[in-house]
C-alpha positions in Angstrom: 0.0 0.0 -0.1 2.7 2.4 0.9 4.6 1.5 -2.3 1.6 2.2 -4.3 1.0 5.6 -2.6 4.7 6.6 -3.2 4.4 5.8 -6.8 1.1 7.6 -7.4 2.7 10.6 -5.6 5.8 10.4 -7.8 3.6 10.1 -10.8 1.7 13.2 -9.8 4.9 15.1 -9.2 6.2 14.2 -12.6 2.9 15.2 -14.1 2.9 18.5 -12.3 6.6 19.2 -13.2 5.7 18.6 -16.8 2.7 21.0 -16.7 4.9 23.6 -15.0 7.5 23.3 -17.8 4.9 23.7 -20.3 3.5 26.8 -18.6 6.9 28.3 -18.4 7.7 27.6 -22.0 4.4 28.9 -23.4 4.5 32.0 -21.1 7.9 32.9 -22.1 7.3 32.5 -25.8 3.8 33.9 -26.3 2.7 35.7 -23.1 -0.1 35.4 -20.6 -3.2 35.8 -22.9 -2.1 33.1 -25.3 -1.1 31.0 -22.5 -4.5 31.0 -20.9 -6.1 29.9 -24.1 -3.5 27.1 -24.6 -4.3 25.6 -21.3 -8.0 25.8 -21.8 -8.5 28.5 -19.2 -10.7 31.5 -19.6 -9.5 34.6 -21.1 -10.2 37.7 -19.2 -12.0 40.2 -21.2 -12.9 43.8 -20.5 -16.3 44.9 -19.3 -17.8 48.0 -20.5 -19.6 51.4 -19.5 -22.7 51.3 -21.5 -23.1 55.1 -21.5 -19.5 55.6 -22.9 -20.1 52.9 -25.5 -23.0 55.1 -26.6 -20.5 57.8 -27.5 -18.9 55.7 -30.3 -21.4 56.6 -33.1 -21.2 60.3 -32.0 -17.5 60.2 -32.4 -17.9 58.8 -36.0 -20.8 60.9 -37.0 -18.7 64.2 -36.9 -16.6 62.8 -39.7 -19.8 62.2 -41.7 -20.8 65.8 -41.0 -17.5 67.3 -42.1 -17.5 65.2 -45.3 -14.5 63.2 -44.4 -16.4 59.9 -44.9 -19.8 59.1 -46.3 -20.6 56.6 -43.5 -19.1 53.9 -41.2 -19.9 50.7 -39.4 -18.1 50.2 -36.1 -17.9 47.0 -34.1 -16.7 46.2 -30.5 -16.3 42.7 -29.4 -14.6 40.4 -26.9 -13.3 37.0 -28.0 -16.8 35.3 -27.5 -19.4 38.2 -27.9 -20.2 41.2 -29.9 -20.6 44.1 -27.5 -21.9 46.8 -29.8 -22.3 47.5 -33.5 -23.1 51.0 -34.8 -23.8 52.3 -38.3 -23.6 56.0 -39.1 -24.0 58.1 -42.3 -24.7 56.6 -45.8 -23.7 53.6 -47.8 -24.6 55.7 -50.9 -24.7 59.5 -50.9 -26.5 59.7 -54.2 -29.6 57.7 -52.9 -29.2 58.8 -49.3 -29.1 55.2 -48.5 -28.4 54.7 -44.6 -25.4 52.7 -43.7 -26.4 49.3 -42.2 -24.5 47.1 -39.8 -24.4 44.3 -42.3 -23.2 46.3 -45.3 -20.2 44.9 -47.2 -16.9 46.7 -47.6 -13.9 46.1 -49.8 -11.4 45.1 -46.9 -8.3 45.5 -49.1 -5.1 44.4 -47.2 -7.2 43.1 -44.2 -7.2 40.0 -46.6 -3.5 39.7 -45.9 -3.7 38.1 -42.3 -6.2 35.6 -43.7 -3.8 34.5 -46.4 -1.1 34.1 -43.7 -3.4 31.8 -42.0 -3.6 29.6 -45.0 0.1 29.3 -45.0 0.2 28.4 -41.3 -2.5 25.8 -41.8 -0.3 24.1 -44.3 2.5 24.4 -41.8 0.4 22.8 -39.1 -0.2 19.8 -41.4 3.5 19.4 -42.0 3.3 20.2 -45.7 5.7 23.2 -45.5 7.9 25.3 -43.2 7.8 29.0 -43.1 11.6 28.9 -43.3 11.4 27.1 -46.6 13.0 29.1 -49.5 10.4 30.3 -51.9 12.2 28.5 -54.6 11.4 25.2 -53.1 7.8 25.6 -54.2 8.2 28.0 -57.0 11.3 27.1 -59.0 11.1 30.5 -61.0 12.5 32.2 -57.8 15.8 30.2 -58.0 19.0 32.4 -58.6 17.2 35.7 -58.2 19.3 38.9 -58.7 19.4 41.9 -56.3 19.7 45.6 -57.3 22.8 47.4 -55.7 22.8 50.3 -57.8 20.2 52.0 -60.0 20.2 55.2 -62.0 18.6 56.6 -65.3 21.4 54.9 -67.3 22.9 52.3 -65.1 21.7 49.2 -63.3 24.1 47.0 -61.2 22.9 43.6 -60.0 24.4 41.0 -57.7 23.2 37.7 -56.1 21.7 38.1 -52.6 23.4 36.3 -49.7 20.5 33.9 -49.4 17.2 33.1 -51.2 14.0 34.6 -49.9 11.8 32.5 -47.5 8.1 32.2 -46.9 9.0 34.0 -43.5 10.4 36.9 -45.4 7.1 37.1 -47.4 4.9 36.9 -44.3 6.8 39.7 -42.7 7.5 42.0 -45.7 11.2 41.7 -45.3 11.8 39.8 -48.7 13.0 42.7 -50.8 10.7 41.4 -53.6 9.8 43.9 -56.3 6.4 44.4 -57.7 4.6 44.8 -61.0 0.8 45.6 -61.6 -1.5 42.9 -62.8 -1.7 43.2 -66.5 -5.2 42.1 -66.9 -8.3 41.4 -64.7 -8.0 37.6 -64.9 -4.3 37.2 -64.4 -3.7 33.9 -62.6 -1.5 33.7 -59.4 0.8 31.4 -61.3 1.4 34.2 -63.9 1.9 36.9 -61.3 4.3 34.8 -59.3 6.3 34.2 -62.5 6.6 37.8 -63.3 7.5 38.7 -59.6 10.3 36.1 -59.8 11.8 38.0 -62.9 12.1 41.2 -60.9 15.5 41.8 -59.0 15.3 42.1 -55.2 15.4 45.6 -53.8 17.5 44.7 -50.7 19.1 41.6 -48.9 16.3 39.3 -47.5 15.6 39.8 -43.9 17.6 43.0 -43.7 14.8 45.5 -43.7 11.0 46.1 -44.1 9.1 47.3 -47.2 5.3 46.7 -47.6 4.9 44.2 -50.5 1.7 43.0 -52.1 3.7 40.9 -54.5 4.9 38.9 -51.5 1.5 38.1 -50.2 0.2 37.2 -53.8 3.2 34.9 -54.0 2.2 33.2 -50.8 -1.2 32.6 -52.3 0.3 30.9 -55.2 2.3 28.7 -52.9 -0.9 27.7 -51.3 -2.0 26.5 -54.5 1.2 24.5 -55.3 1.3 22.9 -51.9 -2.5 22.2 -51.3 -3.3 21.3 -55.0 -6.4 23.6 -54.8 -7.0 27.1 -56.1 -6.2 29.7 -53.5 -9.7 31.0 -53.4 -11.1 27.6 -52.8 -8.6 26.8 -50.0 -9.3 29.9 -48.1 -13.0 29.5 -48.4 -13.0 25.9 -47.3 -10.4 26.2 -44.6 -10.9 29.7 -43.2 -14.1 31.5 -44.4 -16.5 28.7 -44.1 -15.3 27.2 -40.8 -15.6 30.6 -39.2 -19.1 31.2 -40.6 -18.0 34.3 -42.4 -21.0 34.1 -44.7 -20.6 37.6 -46.3 -16.8 37.3 -47.0 -16.0 36.7 -50.6 -13.9 37.7 -53.6 -16.8 37.9 -55.8 -20.0 39.4 -54.2 -23.3 37.5 -55.2 -26.2 39.3 -56.7 -27.9 39.3 -53.2 -24.9 41.0 -51.7 -24.2 43.6 -54.4 -26.9 46.1 -53.0 -25.3 45.9 -49.6 -21.7 47.1 -50.8 -21.0 50.5 -49.5 -19.9 52.9 -52.1 -16.4 54.1 -52.1 -15.7 58.0 -52.0 -12.8 60.4 -52.4 -12.7 64.3 -51.8 -13.4 66.4 -54.7 -11.9 70.0 -55.3 -14.6 71.6 -53.2 -14.1 69.7 -50.0 -17.0 67.4 -50.7 -17.1 63.6 -51.5 -17.4 62.0 -54.9 -17.9 58.4 -55.8 -14.9 56.4 -57.0 -14.2 52.9 -57.9 -12.1 50.2 -56.1 -8.9 50.8 -58.0 -7.3 47.4 -56.9 -10.1 45.3 -58.7 -10.6 45.3 -62.4 -13.7 43.9 -64.2 -17.1 43.0 -62.9 -17.3 42.3 -59.2 -19.3 39.1 -59.8 -16.9 37.7 -62.5 -15.4 34.7 -60.9 -12.6 34.7 -63.6 -11.4 38.0 -62.0 -8.2 37.4 -59.9 -8.8 36.6 -56.3 -5.8 38.7 -54.9 -4.4 37.2 -51.6 -3.0 40.7 -50.8 -6.3 42.5 -50.9 -9.2 41.1 -52.8 -11.8 40.3 -50.2 -15.2 42.0 -49.3 -16.5 41.4 -45.8 -18.6 42.8 -43.0 -17.7 44.0 -39.6 -19.5 41.0 -38.0 -17.6 38.6 -40.2 -14.3 40.2 -39.2 -15.1 40.0 -35.6 -15.3 36.1 -35.9 -11.8 36.0 -37.5 -10.3 38.1 -34.7 -12.2 36.1 -32.1 -10.6 33.0 -33.4 -7.1 34.5 -33.3 -7.6 35.8 -29.7 -8.7 32.3 -28.6 -5.5 30.8 -29.9 -6.9 29.3 -33.2 -10.2 28.0 -31.7 -13.6 29.0 -32.9 -17.1 27.8 -31.6 -15.4 24.8 -30.0 -13.5 23.8 -33.1 -9.7 24.1 -33.6 -9.1 26.0 -36.8 -5.3 26.9 -36.2 -2.8 25.4 -34.0 -2.0 27.2 -30.7 1.6 27.5 -31.8 0.8 29.0 -35.2 -1.7 31.5 -33.6 1.0 32.7 -31.2 3.6 33.1 -34.0 1.3 35.0 -36.1 0.4 37.5 -33.5 3.8 38.2 -31.9 6.8 40.2 -33.2 8.9 38.4 -35.8 10.9 41.2 -37.2 13.1 42.1 -34.2 14.3 45.5 -34.2 13.6 46.2 -37.8 11.6 49.3 -38.2 8.2 48.4 -39.7 4.7 49.6 -40.3 3.0 52.9 -41.2 3.0 54.4 -37.6 5.7 54.5 -34.9 6.0 51.7 -32.4 4.9 48.9 -34.8 6.5 45.5 -35.6 5.3 42.6 -37.8 4.2 39.2 -36.9 3.2 36.6 -39.6 0.7 38.4 -41.8 -0.4 40.8 -38.9 1.0 44.1 -37.6 1.8 43.9 -34.0 1.9 46.9 -31.6 5.4 46.9 -30.0 5.4 50.2 -28.1 2.0 51.8 -27.9 2.2 55.5 -28.8 0.4 58.2 -30.8 -2.6 56.5 -32.6 -1.9 53.2 -30.9 -1.5 54.8 -27.3 -4.8 53.3 -26.1 -3.9 49.8 -27.1 -1.8 47.3 -25.2 1.7 46.0 -26.4 1.1 42.8 -28.7 -2.2 44.2 -30.0 -2.4 42.7 -33.5 -4.3 43.6 -36.6 -4.3 45.2 -40.0 -5.8 48.1 -42.0 -7.1 48.4 -45.5 -6.4 50.8 -48.4 -9.8 52.6 -48.0 -9.5 53.2 -44.3 -10.9 50.0 -42.8 -9.2 48.7 -39.6 -9.4 45.6 -37.5 -7.3 45.0 -34.3 -7.5 42.7 -31.3 -6.0 43.6 -28.0 -5.0 40.4 -26.1 -4.5 42.1 -22.8 -8.1 43.5 -22.6 -9.7 40.9 -25.0 -11.2 43.7 -27.0 -11.7 43.5 -30.8 -11.9 46.8 -32.6 -13.5 46.8 -36.3 -14.0 50.0 -38.3 -15.4 49.8 -41.8 -15.3 52.8 -44.1 -14.8 53.3 -47.8 -12.6 56.4 -48.2 -10.0 56.7 -51.0 -7.1 59.3 -50.7 -7.3 59.3 -47.0 -3.5 59.5 -46.9 -2.2 57.1 -44.2 -5.2 55.2 -43.1 -3.5 53.6 -40.2 -2.9 57.1 -38.8 -6.4 58.5 -39.7 -8.2 60.8 -37.3 -11.2 58.5 -37.9 -9.3 55.6 -36.5 -8.0 57.6 -33.7 -11.5 58.8 -32.6 -13.1 55.3 -32.9 -10.3 53.7 -30.8 -10.3 56.5 -28.3 -14.1 56.0 -27.7 -13.8 52.4 -27.3 -10.9 52.7 -24.9 -12.7 55.2 -22.8 -15.6 52.7 -22.4 -13.5 49.9 -21.1 -14.0 49.2 -17.4 -10.6 48.6 -15.6 -11.9 45.5 -13.7 -12.3 42.9 -16.5 -14.9 40.1 -16.6 -14.2 36.5 -17.5 -15.2 35.3 -21.0 -15.4 31.7 -22.2 -12.8 31.0 -24.9 -14.5 28.6 -27.2 -17.9 30.2 -28.2 -18.6 32.5 -31.1 -19.7 36.2 -31.1 -23.5 36.6 -30.9 -24.8 38.6 -33.8 
């Protein structure tokens, strides 16, 4: 009896020691918020002052009134529930159509983190490594050149010290050059072949330069490794499992009336309608290129689901979508001390921007807040410390730096002001209520 007791006690001790080692390893690598999810413990999410939440639409309405934007949809959520959604202004100025909470927006570069998830899903399956050279999957990238000197009458090239990797593409540190798509139905295979012919602009991994071509190249790698078209893969592995029913490259006839019009300022300080410059051809034409770097349309509610899944370490509605490790890698700094991003204090994860030192427009966010903006001013961010998801949908061309826009500033400040310091616990495996 005594020997059995000792053996059982030793077994518990070994089990406890193993658990403690896992806690220490995960905590050191990914931080407390990710650690709680990985151990199946509840995330602590903020509670809110309802009166201050009601100030959010007022903060956005003033930008409608001064003709900065036509309208906006804003959403505040925790990892497991939508807290508040507001719609202000108009989706169409000409028809005075009021903006609605379920209106669709071109989310532009907010597509990029979703493409990155596709790559990490293939990594989870052991089909690739993010440190693979791109040439392993796309032979056209073998023996690339790099520009060392360029002028009107002189171009000097040399071989880079190493080939570009998938990690370089995910962090925008590849040095890959870019070209415009020559036609609306260019395939990702054709685009990748064209990118491969361009000389690199700097040594891979040495600095940061935002690169649509790199993300489009990742989309082609998804096709080669999975054997499926990129659009089919992201739909079957990301969009559909998350229940993002209004997220698509090709809006259906039933969705077209809900697409918010895009606007830009005219010469008189008013707004005039403009097109989505990134997309050529009919929106419903399924031959039109599904750009991994910026082709999706979506809603605020759908984006809340995506960020809720990431906050929960890859779990959504009780189902694991992405591994704990991959979710942690994507949402934590991978670029070291390299200066990145469009505002100060930023770094880059894998497909996501990551707040390294909150300041200025990110001053109300916590370190390790992750997210991405879009060309027409859309913004989506998740703060792992408070458990708060921020989504702002607008369609404003020529906004300047959308990541530094006063519209984003006002929205985030209004949300932050409504967060109560004492957080409430939230279950980590249920989906936001809509």
